[in-house]
mmCIF file of the N, C-alpha and C atoms, coordinates in Angstrom:
data_MODEL
# 
_entry.id   MODEL 
# 
loop_
_atom_site.group_PDB 
_atom_site.id 
_atom_site.type_symbol 
_atom_site.label_atom_id 
_atom_site.label_alt_id 
_atom_site.label_comp_id 
_atom_site.label_asym_id 
_atom_site.label_entity_id 
_atom_site.label_seq_id 
_atom_site.pdbx_PDB_ins_code 
_atom_site.Cartn_x 
_atom_site.Cartn_y 
_atom_site.Cartn_z 
_atom_site.occupancy 
_atom_site.B_iso_or_equiv 
_atom_site.pdbx_formal_charge 
_atom_site.auth_seq_id 
_atom_site.auth_comp_id 
_atom_site.auth_asym_id 
_atom_site.auth_atom_id 
_atom_site.pdbx_PDB_model_num 
ATOM 1   N N  . MET A 1 1  ? 0.843  -1.179 0.000  1.00 0.00 ? 1  MET A N  1 
ATOM 2   C CA . MET A 1 1  ? 0.000  0.000  0.000  1.00 0.00 ? 1  MET A CA 1 
ATOM 3   C C  . MET A 1 1  ? 0.889  1.242  0.000  1.00 0.00 ? 1  MET A C  1 
ATOM 4   N N  . LYS A 1 2  ? 0.671  2.117  -0.962 1.00 0.00 ? 2  LYS A N  1 
ATOM 5   C CA . LYS A 1 2  ? 1.476  3.330  -1.077 1.00 0.00 ? 2  LYS A CA 1 
ATOM 6   C C  . LYS A 1 2  ? 1.019  4.355  -0.036 1.00 0.00 ? 2  LYS A C  1 
ATOM 7   N N  . GLU A 1 3  ? 1.980  4.892  0.704  1.00 0.00 ? 3  GLU A N  1 
ATOM 8   C CA . GLU A 1 3  ? 1.663  5.885  1.727  1.00 0.00 ? 3  GLU A CA 1 
ATOM 9   C C  . GLU A 1 3  ? 1.451  7.251  1.087  1.00 0.00 ? 3  GLU A C  1 
ATOM 10  N N  . GLU A 1 4  ? 0.433  7.972  1.565  1.00 0.00 ? 4  GLU A N  1 
ATOM 11  C CA . GLU A 1 4  ? 0.216  9.334  1.105  1.00 0.00 ? 4  GLU A CA 1 
ATOM 12  C C  . GLU A 1 4  ? 1.258  10.237 1.736  1.00 0.00 ? 4  GLU A C  1 
ATOM 13  N N  . LYS A 1 5  ? 1.654  11.284 1.014  1.00 0.00 ? 5  LYS A N  1 
ATOM 14  C CA . LYS A 1 5  ? 2.622  12.235 1.550  1.00 0.00 ? 5  LYS A CA 1 
ATOM 15  C C  . LYS A 1 5  ? 1.906  13.528 1.919  1.00 0.00 ? 5  LYS A C  1 
ATOM 16  N N  . LEU A 1 6  ? 2.402  14.160 2.944  1.00 0.00 ? 6  LEU A N  1 
ATOM 17  C CA . LEU A 1 6  ? 1.923  15.478 3.327  1.00 0.00 ? 6  LEU A CA 1 
ATOM 18  C C  . LEU A 1 6  ? 2.799  16.485 2.607  1.00 0.00 ? 6  LEU A C  1 
ATOM 19  N N  . VAL A 1 7  ? 2.213  17.290 1.722  1.00 0.00 ? 7  VAL A N  1 
ATOM 20  C CA . VAL A 1 7  ? 2.970  18.241 0.917  1.00 0.00 ? 7  VAL A CA 1 
ATOM 21  C C  . VAL A 1 7  ? 2.850  19.628 1.530  1.00 0.00 ? 7  VAL A C  1 
ATOM 22  N N  . LEU A 1 8  ? 3.987  20.268 1.779  1.00 0.00 ? 8  LEU A N  1 
ATOM 23  C CA . LEU A 1 8  ? 4.029  21.638 2.282  1.00 0.00 ? 8  LEU A CA 1 
ATOM 24  C C  . LEU A 1 8  ? 4.544  22.534 1.171  1.00 0.00 ? 8  LEU A C  1 
ATOM 25  N N  . GLU A 1 9  ? 3.791  23.588 0.857  1.00 0.00 ? 9  GLU A N  1 
ATOM 26  C CA . GLU A 1 9  ? 4.207  24.519 -0.184 1.00 0.00 ? 9  GLU A CA 1 
ATOM 27  C C  . GLU A 1 9  ? 5.025  25.644 0.434  1.00 0.00 ? 9  GLU A C  1 
ATOM 28  N N  . LYS A 1 10 ? 6.114  26.003 -0.239 1.00 0.00 ? 10 LYS A N  1 
ATOM 29  C CA . LYS A 1 10 ? 6.941  27.110 0.235  1.00 0.00 ? 10 LYS A CA 1 
ATOM 30  C C  . LYS A 1 10 ? 6.165  28.415 0.092  1.00 0.00 ? 10 LYS A C  1 
ATOM 31  N N  . GLN A 1 11 ? 6.309  29.285 1.084  1.00 0.00 ? 11 GLN A N  1 
ATOM 32  C CA . GLN A 1 11 ? 5.651  30.581 1.075  1.00 0.00 ? 11 GLN A CA 1 
ATOM 33  C C  . GLN A 1 11 ? 6.608  31.628 1.617  1.00 0.00 ? 11 GLN A C  1 
ATOM 34  N N  . PRO A 1 12 ? 6.406  32.885 1.216  1.00 0.00 ? 12 PRO A N  1 
ATOM 35  C CA . PRO A 1 12 ? 7.259  33.937 1.784  1.00 0.00 ? 12 PRO A CA 1 
ATOM 36  C C  . PRO A 1 12 ? 6.972  34.094 3.273  1.00 0.00 ? 12 PRO A C  1 
ATOM 37  N N  . LYS A 1 13 ? 7.949  34.628 3.992  1.00 0.00 ? 13 LYS A N  1 
ATOM 38  C CA . LYS A 1 13 ? 7.793  34.829 5.436  1.00 0.00 ? 13 LYS A CA 1 
ATOM 39  C C  . LYS A 1 13 ? 6.637  35.789 5.703  1.00 0.00 ? 13 LYS A C  1 
ATOM 40  N N  . SER A 1 14 ? 5.851  35.485 6.728  1.00 0.00 ? 14 SER A N  1 
ATOM 41  C CA . SER A 1 14 ? 4.722  36.340 7.082  1.00 0.00 ? 14 SER A CA 1 
ATOM 42  C C  . SER A 1 14 ? 4.934  36.907 8.483  1.00 0.00 ? 14 SER A C  1 
ATOM 43  N N  . GLN A 1 15 ? 4.089  37.841 8.847  1.00 0.00 ? 15 GLN A N  1 
ATOM 44  C CA . GLN A 1 15 ? 4.194  38.506 10.146 1.00 0.00 ? 15 GLN A CA 1 
ATOM 45  C C  . GLN A 1 15 ? 3.076  38.024 11.066 1.00 0.00 ? 15 GLN A C  1 
ATOM 46  N N  . GLU A 1 16 ? 3.115  36.768 11.487 1.00 0.00 ? 16 GLU A N  1 
ATOM 47  C CA . GLU A 1 16 ? 2.122  36.241 12.410 1.00 0.00 ? 16 GLU A CA 1 
ATOM 48  C C  . GLU A 1 16 ? 2.634  36.438 13.830 1.00 0.00 ? 16 GLU A C  1 
ATOM 49  N N  . ASN A 1 17 ? 1.826  37.078 14.653 1.00 0.00 ? 17 ASN A N  1 
ATOM 50  C CA . ASN A 1 17 ? 2.265  37.424 16.002 1.00 0.00 ? 17 ASN A CA 1 
ATOM 51  C C  . ASN A 1 17 ? 1.517  36.684 17.097 1.00 0.00 ? 17 ASN A C  1 
ATOM 52  N N  . TYR A 1 18 ? 0.816  35.616 16.771 1.00 0.00 ? 18 TYR A N  1 
ATOM 53  C CA . TYR A 1 18 ? 0.100  34.895 17.807 1.00 0.00 ? 18 TYR A CA 1 
ATOM 54  C C  . TYR A 1 18 ? 0.298  33.398 17.618 1.00 0.00 ? 18 TYR A C  1 
ATOM 55  N N  . SER A 1 19 ? 0.172  32.665 18.712 1.00 0.00 ? 19 SER A N  1 
ATOM 56  C CA . SER A 1 19 ? 0.298  31.210 18.639 1.00 0.00 ? 19 SER A CA 1 
ATOM 57  C C  . SER A 1 19 ? -0.312 30.588 19.883 1.00 0.00 ? 19 SER A C  1 
ATOM 58  N N  . LYS A 1 20 ? -0.482 29.306 19.839 1.00 0.00 ? 20 LYS A N  1 
ATOM 59  C CA . LYS A 1 20 ? -0.958 28.530 20.980 1.00 0.00 ? 20 LYS A CA 1 
ATOM 60  C C  . LYS A 1 20 ? 0.162  27.586 21.378 1.00 0.00 ? 20 LYS A C  1 
ATOM 61  N N  . PRO A 1 21 ? 0.321  27.333 22.665 1.00 0.00 ? 21 PRO A N  1 
ATOM 62  C CA . PRO A 1 21 ? 1.411  26.445 23.092 1.00 0.00 ? 21 PRO A CA 1 
ATOM 63  C C  . PRO A 1 21 ? 1.149  24.995 22.698 1.00 0.00 ? 21 PRO A C  1 
ATOM 64  N N  . VAL A 1 22 ? 2.215  24.347 22.264 1.00 0.00 ? 22 VAL A N  1 
ATOM 65  C CA . VAL A 1 22 ? 2.185  22.928 21.947 1.00 0.00 ? 22 VAL A CA 1 
ATOM 66  C C  . VAL A 1 22 ? 3.432  22.325 22.568 1.00 0.00 ? 22 VAL A C  1 
ATOM 67  N N  . PHE A 1 23 ? 3.275  21.245 23.293 1.00 0.00 ? 23 PHE A N  1 
ATOM 68  C CA . PHE A 1 23 ? 4.408  20.621 23.962 1.00 0.00 ? 23 PHE A CA 1 
ATOM 69  C C  . PHE A 1 23 ? 4.797  19.349 23.225 1.00 0.00 ? 23 PHE A C  1 
ATOM 70  N N  . ILE A 1 24 ? 6.018  19.346 22.689 1.00 0.00 ? 24 ILE A N  1 
ATOM 71  C CA . ILE A 1 24 ? 6.530  18.190 21.962 1.00 0.00 ? 24 ILE A CA 1 
ATOM 72  C C  . ILE A 1 24 ? 7.983  17.968 22.376 1.00 0.00 ? 24 ILE A C  1 
ATOM 73  N N  . ASP A 1 25 ? 8.492  16.801 22.056 1.00 0.00 ? 25 ASP A N  1 
ATOM 74  C CA . ASP A 1 25 ? 9.894  16.505 22.355 1.00 0.00 ? 25 ASP A CA 1 
ATOM 75  C C  . ASP A 1 25 ? 10.805 17.446 21.575 1.00 0.00 ? 25 ASP A C  1 
ATOM 76  N N  . SER A 1 26 ? 11.952 17.761 22.156 1.00 0.00 ? 26 SER A N  1 
ATOM 77  C CA . SER A 1 26 ? 12.863 18.726 21.536 1.00 0.00 ? 26 SER A CA 1 
ATOM 78  C C  . SER A 1 26 ? 13.392 18.248 20.188 1.00 0.00 ? 26 SER A C  1 
ATOM 79  N N  . ASP A 1 27 ? 13.574 16.937 20.000 1.00 0.00 ? 27 ASP A N  1 
ATOM 80  C CA . ASP A 1 27 ? 14.058 16.451 18.709 1.00 0.00 ? 27 ASP A CA 1 
ATOM 81  C C  . ASP A 1 27 ? 13.016 16.663 17.612 1.00 0.00 ? 27 ASP A C  1 
ATOM 82  N N  . LEU A 1 28 ? 11.737 16.526 17.938 1.00 0.00 ? 28 LEU A N  1 
ATOM 83  C CA . LEU A 1 28 ? 10.685 16.802 16.963 1.00 0.00 ? 28 LEU A CA 1 
ATOM 84  C C  . LEU A 1 28 ? 10.605 18.295 16.658 1.00 0.00 ? 28 LEU A C  1 
ATOM 85  N N  . TYR A 1 29 ? 10.771 19.116 17.689 1.00 0.00 ? 29 TYR A N  1 
ATOM 86  C CA . TYR A 1 29 ? 10.747 20.563 17.489 1.00 0.00 ? 29 TYR A CA 1 
ATOM 87  C C  . TYR A 1 29 ? 11.856 20.998 16.530 1.00 0.00 ? 29 TYR A C  1 
ATOM 88  N N  . LYS A 1 30 ? 13.041 20.423 16.689 1.00 0.00 ? 30 LYS A N  1 
ATOM 89  C CA . LYS A 1 30 ? 14.160 20.761 15.802 1.00 0.00 ? 30 LYS A CA 1 
ATOM 90  C C  . LYS A 1 30 ? 13.832 20.418 14.357 1.00 0.00 ? 30 LYS A C  1 
ATOM 91  N N  . LYS A 1 31 ? 13.157 19.287 14.140 1.00 0.00 ? 31 LYS A N  1 
ATOM 92  C CA . LYS A 1 31 ? 12.775 18.891 12.781 1.00 0.00 ? 31 LYS A CA 1 
ATOM 93  C C  . LYS A 1 31 ? 11.743 19.856 12.204 1.00 0.00 ? 31 LYS A C  1 
ATOM 94  N N  . ILE A 1 32 ? 10.829 20.324 13.046 1.00 0.00 ? 32 ILE A N  1 
ATOM 95  C CA . ILE A 1 32 ? 9.835  21.292 12.592 1.00 0.00 ? 32 ILE A CA 1 
ATOM 96  C C  . ILE A 1 32 ? 10.503 22.617 12.250 1.00 0.00 ? 32 ILE A C  1 
ATOM 97  N N  . VAL A 1 33 ? 11.477 23.026 13.042 1.00 0.00 ? 33 VAL A N  1 
ATOM 98  C CA . VAL A 1 33 ? 12.226 24.256 12.753 1.00 0.00 ? 33 VAL A CA 1 
ATOM 99  C C  . VAL A 1 33 ? 12.962 24.120 11.416 1.00 0.00 ? 33 VAL A C  1 
ATOM 100 N N  . GLU A 1 34 ? 13.496 22.943 11.128 1.00 0.00 ? 34 GLU A N  1 
ATOM 101 C CA . GLU A 1 34 ? 14.151 22.708 9.837  1.00 0.00 ? 34 GLU A CA 1 
ATOM 102 C C  . GLU A 1 34 ? 13.147 22.836 8.692  1.00 0.00 ? 34 GLU A C  1 
ATOM 103 N N  . LEU A 1 35 ? 11.933 22.298 8.875  1.00 0.00 ? 35 LEU A N  1 
ATOM 104 C CA . LEU A 1 35 ? 10.892 22.443 7.854  1.00 0.00 ? 35 LEU A CA 1 
ATOM 105 C C  . LEU A 1 35 ? 10.508 23.906 7.675  1.00 0.00 ? 35 LEU A C  1 
ATOM 106 N N  . LYS A 1 36 ? 10.444 24.647 8.772  1.00 0.00 ? 36 LYS A N  1 
ATOM 107 C CA . LYS A 1 36 ? 10.145 26.084 8.705  1.00 0.00 ? 36 LYS A CA 1 
ATOM 108 C C  . LYS A 1 36 ? 11.197 26.805 7.878  1.00 0.00 ? 36 LYS A C  1 
ATOM 109 N N  . ALA A 1 37 ? 12.472 26.501 8.130  1.00 0.00 ? 37 ALA A N  1 
ATOM 110 C CA . ALA A 1 37 ? 13.561 27.152 7.400  1.00 0.00 ? 37 ALA A CA 1 
ATOM 111 C C  . ALA A 1 37 ? 13.505 26.804 5.914  1.00 0.00 ? 37 ALA A C  1 
ATOM 112 N N  . GLU A 1 38 ? 13.158 25.567 5.604  1.00 0.00 ? 38 GLU A N  1 
ATOM 113 C CA . GLU A 1 38 ? 13.130 25.122 4.207  1.00 0.00 ? 38 GLU A CA 1 
ATOM 114 C C  . GLU A 1 38 ? 11.924 25.659 3.442  1.00 0.00 ? 38 GLU A C  1 
ATOM 115 N N  . THR A 1 39 ? 10.763 25.740 4.121  1.00 0.00 ? 39 THR A N  1 
ATOM 116 C CA . THR A 1 39 ? 9.529  26.113 3.427  1.00 0.00 ? 39 THR A CA 1 
ATOM 117 C C  . THR A 1 39 ? 9.129  27.571 3.594  1.00 0.00 ? 39 THR A C  1 
ATOM 118 N N  . GLY A 1 40 ? 9.594  28.213 4.665  1.00 0.00 ? 40 GLY A N  1 
ATOM 119 C CA . GLY A 1 40 ? 9.155  29.573 4.950  1.00 0.00 ? 40 GLY A CA 1 
ATOM 120 C C  . GLY A 1 40 ? 7.799  29.625 5.641  1.00 0.00 ? 40 GLY A C  1 
ATOM 121 N N  . LEU A 1 41 ? 7.227  28.453 5.928  1.00 0.00 ? 41 LEU A N  1 
ATOM 122 C CA . LEU A 1 41 ? 5.936  28.403 6.617  1.00 0.00 ? 41 LEU A CA 1 
ATOM 123 C C  . LEU A 1 41 ? 6.131  28.641 8.110  1.00 0.00 ? 41 LEU A C  1 
ATOM 124 N N  . PRO A 1 42 ? 5.167  29.286 8.760  1.00 0.00 ? 42 PRO A N  1 
ATOM 125 C CA . PRO A 1 42 ? 5.253  29.448 10.208 1.00 0.00 ? 42 PRO A CA 1 
ATOM 126 C C  . PRO A 1 42 ? 5.125  28.090 10.904 1.00 0.00 ? 42 PRO A C  1 
ATOM 127 N N  . ILE A 1 43 ? 5.781  27.952 12.046 1.00 0.00 ? 43 ILE A N  1 
ATOM 128 C CA . ILE A 1 43 ? 5.713  26.705 12.805 1.00 0.00 ? 43 ILE A CA 1 
ATOM 129 C C  . ILE A 1 43 ? 4.260  26.346 13.102 1.00 0.00 ? 43 ILE A C  1 
ATOM 130 N N  . ARG A 1 44 ? 3.463  27.313 13.482 1.00 0.00 ? 44 ARG A N  1 
ATOM 131 C CA . ARG A 1 44 ? 2.050  27.066 13.791 1.00 0.00 ? 44 ARG A CA 1 
ATOM 132 C C  . ARG A 1 44 ? 1.335  26.409 12.617 1.00 0.00 ? 44 ARG A C  1 
ATOM 133 N N  . GLN A 1 45 ? 1.582  26.896 11.414 1.00 0.00 ? 45 GLN A N  1 
ATOM 134 C CA . GLN A 1 45 ? 0.918  26.338 10.237 1.00 0.00 ? 45 GLN A CA 1 
ATOM 135 C C  . GLN A 1 45 ? 1.401  24.913 9.952  1.00 0.00 ? 45 GLN A C  1 
ATOM 136 N N  . ILE A 1 46 ? 2.691  24.662 10.112 1.00 0.00 ? 46 ILE A N  1 
ATOM 137 C CA . ILE A 1 46 ? 3.230  23.315 9.902  1.00 0.00 ? 46 ILE A CA 1 
ATOM 138 C C  . ILE A 1 46 ? 2.606  22.349 10.901 1.00 0.00 ? 46 ILE A C  1 
ATOM 139 N N  . VAL A 1 47 ? 2.592  22.729 12.178 1.00 0.00 ? 47 VAL A N  1 
ATOM 140 C CA . VAL A 1 47 ? 2.025  21.858 13.212 1.00 0.00 ? 47 VAL A CA 1 
ATOM 141 C C  . VAL A 1 47 ? 0.533  21.635 12.959 1.00 0.00 ? 47 VAL A C  1 
ATOM 142 N N  . ASN A 1 48 ? -0.195 22.687 12.599 1.00 0.00 ? 48 ASN A N  1 
ATOM 143 C CA . ASN A 1 48 ? -1.620 22.534 12.296 1.00 0.00 ? 48 ASN A CA 1 
ATOM 144 C C  . ASN A 1 48 ? -1.840 21.534 11.168 1.00 0.00 ? 48 ASN A C  1 
ATOM 145 N N  . ARG A 1 49 ? -1.033 21.632 10.107 1.00 0.00 ? 49 ARG A N  1 
ATOM 146 C CA . ARG A 1 49 ? -1.170 20.698 8.976  1.00 0.00 ? 49 ARG A CA 1 
ATOM 147 C C  . ARG A 1 49 ? -0.892 19.272 9.414  1.00 0.00 ? 49 ARG A C  1 
ATOM 148 N N  . PHE A 1 50 ? 0.155  19.075 10.219 1.00 0.00 ? 50 PHE A N  1 
ATOM 149 C CA . PHE A 1 50 ? 0.479  17.730 10.709 1.00 0.00 ? 50 PHE A CA 1 
ATOM 150 C C  . PHE A 1 50 ? -0.666 17.165 11.549 1.00 0.00 ? 50 PHE A C  1 
ATOM 151 N N  . VAL A 1 51 ? -1.207 17.980 12.446 1.00 0.00 ? 51 VAL A N  1 
ATOM 152 C CA . VAL A 1 51 ? -2.278 17.511 13.318 1.00 0.00 ? 51 VAL A CA 1 
ATOM 153 C C  . VAL A 1 51 ? -3.539 17.219 12.502 1.00 0.00 ? 51 VAL A C  1 
ATOM 154 N N  . GLU A 1 52 ? -3.899 18.104 11.579 1.00 0.00 ? 52 GLU A N  1 
ATOM 155 C CA . GLU A 1 52 ? -5.067 17.868 10.728 1.00 0.00 ? 52 GLU A CA 1 
ATOM 156 C C  . GLU A 1 52 ? -4.912 16.564 9.946  1.00 0.00 ? 52 GLU A C  1 
ATOM 157 N N  . TYR A 1 53 ? -3.748 16.366 9.346  1.00 0.00 ? 53 TYR A N  1 
ATOM 158 C CA . TYR A 1 53 ? -3.480 15.150 8.575  1.00 0.00 ? 53 TYR A CA 1 
ATOM 159 C C  . TYR A 1 53 ? -3.592 13.916 9.469  1.00 0.00 ? 53 TYR A C  1 
ATOM 160 N N  . SER A 1 54 ? -3.006 13.991 10.642 1.00 0.00 ? 54 SER A N  1 
ATOM 161 C CA . SER A 1 54 ? -3.029 12.853 11.566 1.00 0.00 ? 54 SER A CA 1 
ATOM 162 C C  . SER A 1 54 ? -4.451 12.506 11.992 1.00 0.00 ? 54 SER A C  1 
ATOM 163 N N  . ILE A 1 55 ? -5.238 13.513 12.296 1.00 0.00 ? 55 ILE A N  1 
ATOM 164 C CA . ILE A 1 55 ? -6.620 13.277 12.714 1.00 0.00 ? 55 ILE A CA 1 
ATOM 165 C C  . ILE A 1 55 ? -7.410 12.622 11.586 1.00 0.00 ? 55 ILE A C  1 
ATOM 166 N N  . GLU A 1 56 ? -7.198 13.082 10.358 1.00 0.00 ? 56 GLU A N  1 
ATOM 167 C CA . GLU A 1 56 ? -7.920 12.522 9.214  1.00 0.00 ? 56 GLU A CA 1 
ATOM 168 C C  . GLU A 1 56 ? -7.484 11.096 8.891  1.00 0.00 ? 56 GLU A C  1 
ATOM 169 N N  . HIS A 1 57 ? -6.280 10.698 9.289  1.00 0.00 ? 57 HIS A N  1 
ATOM 170 C CA . HIS A 1 57 ? -5.745 9.386  8.924  1.00 0.00 ? 57 HIS A CA 1 
ATOM 171 C C  . HIS A 1 57 ? -5.506 8.466  10.118 1.00 0.00 ? 57 HIS A C  1 
ATOM 172 N N  . VAL A 1 58 ? -6.038 8.813  11.269 1.00 0.00 ? 58 VAL A N  1 
ATOM 173 C CA . VAL A 1 58 ? -5.818 7.995  12.462 1.00 0.00 ? 58 VAL A CA 1 
ATOM 174 C C  . VAL A 1 58 ? -6.678 6.730  12.405 1.00 0.00 ? 58 VAL A C  1 
ATOM 175 N N  . GLU A 1 59 ? -6.139 5.663  12.934 1.00 0.00 ? 59 GLU A N  1 
ATOM 176 C CA . GLU A 1 59 ? -6.882 4.415  13.089 1.00 0.00 ? 59 GLU A CA 1 
ATOM 177 C C  . GLU A 1 59 ? -6.780 4.017  14.554 1.00 0.00 ? 59 GLU A C  1 
ATOM 178 N N  . ILE A 1 60 ? -7.917 3.786  15.167 1.00 0.00 ? 60 ILE A N  1 
ATOM 179 C CA . ILE A 1 60 ? -7.948 3.396  16.572 1.00 0.00 ? 60 ILE A CA 1 
ATOM 180 C C  . ILE A 1 60 ? -8.283 1.916  16.644 1.00 0.00 ? 60 ILE A C  1 
ATOM 181 N N  . LYS A 1 61 ? -7.426 1.170  17.324 1.00 0.00 ? 61 LYS A N  1 
ATOM 182 C CA . LYS A 1 61 ? -7.630 -0.270 17.459 1.00 0.00 ? 61 LYS A CA 1 
ATOM 183 C C  . LYS A 1 61 ? -8.073 -0.592 18.877 1.00 0.00 ? 61 LYS A C  1 
ATOM 184 N N  . GLU A 1 62 ? -8.921 -1.576 18.982 1.00 0.00 ? 62 GLU A N  1 
ATOM 185 C CA . GLU A 1 62 ? -9.371 -2.054 20.288 1.00 0.00 ? 62 GLU A CA 1 
ATOM 186 C C  . GLU A 1 62 ? -8.240 -2.808 20.970 1.00 0.00 ? 62 GLU A C  1 
ATOM 187 N N  . GLU A 1 63 ? -8.226 -2.763 22.287 1.00 0.00 ? 63 GLU A N  1 
ATOM 188 C CA . GLU A 1 63 ? -7.235 -3.526 23.047 1.00 0.00 ? 63 GLU A CA 1 
ATOM 189 C C  . GLU A 1 63 ? -7.503 -5.012 22.879 1.00 0.00 ? 63 GLU A C  1 
ATOM 190 N N  . LYS A 1 64 ? -6.435 -5.799 22.897 1.00 0.00 ? 64 LYS A N  1 
ATOM 191 C CA . LYS A 1 64 ? -6.593 -7.254 22.773 1.00 0.00 ? 64 LYS A CA 1 
ATOM 192 C C  . LYS A 1 64 ? -6.438 -7.906 24.107 1.00 0.00 ? 64 LYS A C  1 
# 
């Protein structure tokens, strides 16, 4: 089964001055910062896209 990819489009830097706190491991945060540098997207937008994608593709299994 071919996995779908999450595509992030590069955008010019914007002046967003608000955010909501999100607590993640520091190694994941560093990877998100790298994506921000590569794409120009704000961290908030990258995290929102990841969370939206995850919610749409989550599978919950019953305990065995």
